[in-house]
N, C-alpha and C positions, 0 to 999 in steps of 0.2 A: 591654141594661144595666139594664132596669127592675127594681126590688127588690133590685139588687145594691149592696152598700155597700162603698167602699173602706177598707182598712185600712193603718195605718202598718206601716212593715217595717223591721226592723233588719237591717242588712248588715255583712258582714266583707269587706274587701278584702285579698287577703293578697299582700303585695309591694309595695314603695313606688318601683318602678323606672318606666320610662315607662308601662306599662299602668295600673299602680295609680294614679299621680297623674291620669291620663286619666280613670279609673273615677272617683274621687272628684269631679272638676270636674262630670262629666256628671250625676252622681247628683244633685248639688247643684242643678243648673241644672232638673232634672226634680222638683225639691222633696222629694227625700230627704236628711235631714240627720241622721239616727240611723245613722252608720257608724264604723268604726273601721279604720283601716289598720294592718296588722300588717306590721312589718319586723324581720328578724330582726338585720340590722346596726345600727351608731348613725348612719347617715347613709340621706339617699334617693339614688337614681339607679340602682341595679339593676348592670347590667354596666358602666355608665360610672363608678360608684362603685369598684368592685372593680378595674378595669384602669386602670392608672396607668403602664404600661411605656413607655418612651421610643420615640418615634415614633408612638404610637396615634393613629389617625385612623379617621374611618367612610369606608366606601367607597361611600355614597350622598352624592349633593351635597348640601351645606349646605342650600340653600334649598328641598331635597324633605325632607330629614330633620328635620322640625319637625311640631308640632301644625298642622292646617290652620288654626286659629283663633288661632293665635298666632305670626305671622310675626316674623322677627327680621332687623332690617337691620345688625345689627352683626357678622354671621358675618365672620370675618377671611380665610377663604381659599374656595375653591372646595367642597374637602372639609375638613371640621372636625376640629380635634383633639379628643382624649378630654376633655382639661380644658373646653374650650370648650363641648363638649355637656353636660358635667355642670353646667357653670355655668348654661346655659340651662334645665334642669331644675330647677335651684334656685331659679331667677329665677321660672319659671313657677309652682312650688309657693308662693313667697312672695307672689307676686300674687294668688294666689287662696286664700291662707291655709290651705294644706292641711296643713303641718306641725302644726298644733295638732289634727289629727285623727289623727296617727301615734304608734302606741307602738313606739318603736324598742326596740332590743335584746329583742324579744320575738318568739320563734319559734313558730309553730302546730305543735305535735308531732303532733297527732290530731284530726281531725274525722269527728263520727259524726253521722248522720241519725237521729234518735229522736222520736218522738211529733209529728212533722209539722215539727221544726226542727231546725237543726244545731248540734250541743255541741262547741264548741272546748277542747281543752287547750293551754296555752301552757307554755313552759319555764320560766316563773316559777310555775307552779301556780293562777294566778288563773282561766283561762278564760273563756268568753263562750258566750252562747246567741244564736242569730241565726236569722233567715228565710231570707236569701239569702247565698251566698258565691259571691264573684268572686275566683276564681284567676288573680292576675296576676305568677306566680312567674318568667316569663321562661323563656329556653331555655337560654342560656349561663351558668349560675350554678354549676354543680358540676364544678369542675377535675379532669380526668383526670390521674392520676400514672401514669408510664410503670413497666411491669413490667420493669424492669433489675436485674440482680443487683448487689449491692453499693452501691445507690444511697445508703445510710445511712452507708456507710464514707467517703464523700467529706469530706477535711479543710476543705475551703474553705466559702464561702457558698453554700448551694444554695436554690432557690425556685422555684415555679410561676410563670409569667409574670403571672398574674391575682392573684398576692400578690407584687408586687413589691417587694423589700426597699431603700428609698431610703436606708437608712442605710450601704449597702455602696458604697463608692466606686468609680468605674470606671476613672477616671484611671490610665493605664498597667499595668492588670491584663490577666491573660490570661483572656479570658471564651469558654466553650462555650455553645452555644444546641442544645438537642436539638429537632428539629422544624422543620417547613418550610411550614407554613401562614401565612395572613396576617399572624399575629402574630410570628412568626421575622422574615418578609420584611419587616416595619416596623422592627423593633429594628435589625436589621445597619444599614442606611444612618443610624440615628440615633445609633449608638455608635462606628461604627468609626474616626471620627477622634478618640475619646477613650481609645480602649483600646489597650494594646501589641499584642494578638492577639485575633482572634475566629474561632473555630472553629464552623462551622454544621453539625451532623451532619443528613445528609439521608439519609431512608429513602426517600422519594419526590420525584420532582421536581414542580415545579408550573408550570402554565401563567400566564404574567404580562402583563396587559394595561396596557401603557403610558399611563395616565392623568395629565397634568401636574396640579399643584395651585398655580396661581398664586394671589397674594393679590388680594382685592378692593381697589381703589384707596379712598382718602379720598372721591373724587368719585363712585365707585359707592356707596358706602355712604350719601352724603347723598342720592342719588338715591333711594335705597330708603327712606331716613327721610321725605323731602318728597313721595314717591308712593307710598302704601302700595299703589296698585293695580299698580305694577312689581312689587313681591314676589309679588302673586297671579298675574301673567302669568308670572314665572319660574317660580314653582311649577308651573303648567299646563303649560308648554313641557318643562320637565324629566320631569313625570310622562309625557306623551305619547311624550317621546323613549326614556324607561325601558322604558314598557310595549310599544313598538313595535320595539324593537331586542332588547336581552339578554333581556326577559322573553318574547319570542315564540321566542328562538332557543332556549332551553333545553326548550321544551316542543314542538319538532319543526319550527320553519320553517326550512328548509335554506338559504333566501337569507341570511337574519341570521345563521345559524350559520356560514355559509362567510365572512361578513366578520369574525366575532369570530376565526375561526382564522387567517384571513390576517393580522390584524393581531398576533395573539400570535406568530406564527411568524416574521413579518417583525421583530419586537421583539427577538427572540432573535437572529435571524441578524444583524441590525445592529449590536447592542450587545453582543455576546459574540463577540468577534474569534478568540479562542483555540479551534480546532475540538474539541479534546478537551474543554475545560471545557464549551464548548456541546453536546456530547456528552451529558455528565453532566447538565446542566440541561434536557435535553429530556424531557418526560414519554411514556411509553408508553401514554397512553390520551388520548380525545378532549377537547379543550378544554371547559371546563365541567362535565365530570364530576362533579371536585370543585367546590367554591367557587372561584370565579375570582379570583385574587390582582389586585388594582390595584395597580400601583407603577411609577414613572418613574426610581426611584434604586436599586432593588434591584441589577441587573445591574452599574453601575458599581461599586456598593460592594462587591460580593462578588468583583471583580477587582482590588480595591487591595492593596498588597503585604503588609498586615498581616491580611489576611482569607483564608481557607481553607474551602472547600467539601468536606467530608469524607462519602464515600459508602461506604466500608468500614463493614459492619454492626457496631453495639456490641457487644461481649462482655460488658462489665460495668463497673462504675464503682469505681475504687480510690482510696485516700486522695489521692493525686496527681492525679488526673485520669480522663479517659475511656481504656479500653483498647478498640481495635477489633478485628476478628476477623482482621485481618491482622498481628497482635501488637503493633503501635504502641501506645505510651502517649501520649496527648495529654494534656500537664501543664497543670493549670489552676488558678486562684485562684478564680474564680466559674462556678457552673453554674446554667443557666436552663432550665427545663422548660418549653418553648412546645408543650405536649403537648394544649392544647385541652380541651373540654369534654363532660360527658355531655349531648348534646342530647336525649335521650329520656326523662330523669327526671321531667321537668315539675315537679309539684309535689312529689316524694319528695324527701327520705326521710319527709315527712308522710304519715303513715297517714290514708288517706280510707276510710270505712265507710259504703256508702249503705243502701238500704232491706234489709231483712231480712238484715242481717249481710254482704251482699256488699263485699268491699273492693276498691279500685282495683287492686291487685296481683293480685286473682283475675280481675277484669274484663280486665286487659290481659296476662293470663300467655301468650297466644299471639301478641298483637299490640297495639300501641300504636294503638286506634282510637276516634275519636269522631263524633258526629254533627255534620257541617259544621263541625268544628274547635272546638266550642265546649261541647259536653256529651255526658254518656255515659248509656246508659240504666241505669236502676237509681240514678241520683243525682239524686233530685230537687232543684231551686232551687240546683243548683252547676253554675257556668258559668266556663269559661276563655277567657281572652285569649291568642291565640298558642299554641293548644293544638295537638293532632296533626295534621299535613297542612295547617297553615297555610303559606302561600305566602313562607316567609322566606327562600328561594334565589331568589325573582323580583323581589319588589317591595319597596318602604320599609316596615320592620316597622311604623312609626308609623301610615301609613295602613292597614296590615292591621288593627291594633288598633282603629283608629277606626271601621273598618267592622263588625268582628265586635261592639264595644260597641253600636253602633246596634242592631244584630240582638238582642243579649242584652237591651237596654233593652226593646224590644218584648215580649218574653218576661215579663220582670219586671213590665211595666205590667197583664199579665193577673192577675198575683197580686196586686198592688196594687189592682186594680179590683174584685176579689172575684171574678173568673171562674173562679178555683180557688185553691186553697191549695198545691198541689203541681204541679209541671210537669218532664217530663223526656222527653227522645225515646224512641219505641218501637225495639223491637230490629230488627223487620225493616227499616224505612226506613234504619237506621243500616248495616245490613248491605248494602243495596243500594248506599248511597253510597260506603261502602270497597270494594266490590266495582268499582264504576265508577272509583274511583281507581287500583285496580290494574291494572285493564285498560288505563286511558289511560296509565299509567306507562309501557308498552311503546314508546310514541313519543316519549319523552324521552331526554334526553342522561343523565341521572342511571343509568340502567341499562344503559350502554353497554359496561360492563367494567372499572370501577374501583372501590376501596374508600373510603367518605368517610363523614363524619359525619352526612352525610343518612340513612344506612341503618339501621332499626331491627334488634331482634334477630333477624327474619326475614329480613334482607336488602332489606325494602321502602322506597324513599325515603320520608320523612315529610314529602312536600312536596305541592305543587299542580300537577298535571299539565296545566292547562288554561290559558288566555290570562286576563288580568286581567280582561276584560268579564264572563267567565262568576262569577269571584269576587265582583265587585261586584254582578252580578245577584243570584246566591244570598244574599248579605247584604242584599238590599233589604228583604224581609220573610218571615217564618217561614210554613212551611206547617203550618199547625195540626193536618192530619190526620195529619202526623208525629210529633205529641207526645199523650203521656198527660196529661190534664187532670183532677186529681183534687180534688172540692170538700173 
């Protein structure tokens, strides 16, 4: 370091969800105070701000789904509701005074690397010029609308589940839900006792793991408050249980997969007594090939007298409701589209242009690939949290983001310390990494024969095909031989 001089850096953090809040906190801890968080919405929170549908909860245990440095003694249940998680992130942001650094309702429309810095265009026309971009735009933020004829003809209220219209009363209405992923399976039990009729339009059955969600007692919460070490012990225990069971099952551990399969099949067999309905609810693919649904109340809810599972394909939408291919018109007052998200858009529709005019669309024209999920060749000083092939189907996404940010901060330090002005991964190591990913995917459940939102445009799962220990090890420190460092 002799003769090198550290220099102040300006940062842009794109997105004020879980990862954006984390990045701001850790930048400050490292002594970087010149940053702005750009958020297209009017509140922070990301997916927990956008999704407010009835029954929303997390499928990662509460005491594991939190920042490692911010335990929370007040979680009300084993698996937290969306509103409670949103309140947690808002509370953390307030504690660390993050909101003062957020520019709300300001979307970055274009980021271009010119003359050694990133030039940002915003929707309001003001723009910015920064040294480092940390892209924290998340994965589940662009709702997918189904391609169904006549969708615009429906006369009642219609909306995507991620844009829930709370002005629409549910009491006594006939409601249709298109989709059978986690969202729909959470909504049905939450509304079935309020509505006159709920029709769940199923294209693909889902495997359901029966996890109970009991409340934490006042005594348990008081124990967490009075003994902070107990929260850390709980975090560590849940982490070990998660990574040694489910996380191993999906990447090829036959013993753990067999246990998951047994639990799901037993749940279906014991809780759906009608053989015909049970057959319609039985998937034709392996457990966890799609993201596994966690619920102990969906099967009872779908068997209630005012609930119907509709498995005939949808022909079209009409003013009065949904017409299925068997000719039947399902008359509805409200139509909910629980049809998921484009999980592979990442920062787009933002235009990102790197060195020599290379756009992210060009770089990703054949496959959405990155180096260690955090950076892309040709895009210096541009880092992603929860980027391509992050283990979002394996572990708690907060833990993933924390490990990735620690890795990114080591690269940022090289720029800050004056060892380089620009840093980006080389092409060949990036190819090797992604070739290894594709090869290892052959042993995972995600390529066992189903269609899921995990798959990219080339049919490759954009996930992590190895155990957690390898991810944690690779995030320990960068191999600088894999990077271009330009003075």
